[in-house]
C-alpha positions, 0 to 999 in steps of 0.5 A: 768538814763532815762529821766522822762516820763509823770506821770503815775498811777500804778494799783496793782492787787496782794495785798499788797505784790505786791507793792515792785516791782512797787515801785522799778521799779519807782525809778530805771527808774526815772518815775514820778508817779501820784499815785498807786492804789491797791484793797482790796482783803480780803473781810472778813477783809477789815480793816485788808487788808488795814492795810497790805497795810499801812504797805507795803507803810510805809516800802517802804517809798512811796512818791506818793498818794496811792489809796485803792479800797474798795469793791463795797458794801453798806458801812457797819461796815467792809467797814467803818472800812477799810475807817477809816484805810485808812484815818488815814494813809493818803491814798486815796480812790478809787471807782469802778463805772462801768464794763462789766456787770450791777452789776458793776455799783453801785446804786446811793444810794450806790455811795452817801454813798461812797461819804459821807464816804470819805467826813466824813473822809476828804479823797480825792477819785477817781473813775474808770470805766464807767464814759465816759460821763459827765452826767448820761445816758443809755449806748449802753450796756443798763446799767445806767452809772453815769456821772463824772460831776454828781459825781463831783457836788454831792460831792460838794453838799454833802460837803455843807450839802445836804441830802442823798436824794438830793445827789442821785437826783444830781447823777441821773440828766440827765440834770444837769447844773453847773458852772465852779466855782462849778466844781472847788470846787468839785475837792478838794475831787473828784480828778480824774477818770479813763476812757478808752476814752479821746475824749468823756469826753472832747467833753461833757465838750466842749459842756457844755461850761466848757472848 
């Protein structure tokens, strides 16, 4: 058996039926897993799609965190029902916060709704794409980018009872100030984010005196 490698996160793009292959590969190769991520594909029945994911993970007896990526829409009845199914099964949520065009960047009001839904269900979540920098900014692509620190602090403030309007204001604050203690407190729910850059997030955190 191979020596364990650093923990990796596996992203599945082929639906619930694709989970078996990566899961078996992980066990055969003694790979340490940080989590497995899978997007909801059936947008007409997101709750049913999540139920299929739950059934697949139960059958495979996965022992690592499973993150379910919900659609980039305003949380409506179907979206919230899918979040309910994920929460009841102990799965985590994944939110896409950027991409290659402007439509991939959710409005602050939408992102605040996602955060509220996760907290309401006491469900940890991660974000992916677009979060290269700590604070909200206009990127070189001309799009408005969310900051990972804004998301973290907004999560903490929402947990403490901030109104939706106050959470949106935090998400849009380009000069946000925060203490290390507040950052640590928010990590209970906003557990990780994906970025194609490692240097930029670290540089911002060093400049802000947080590392």
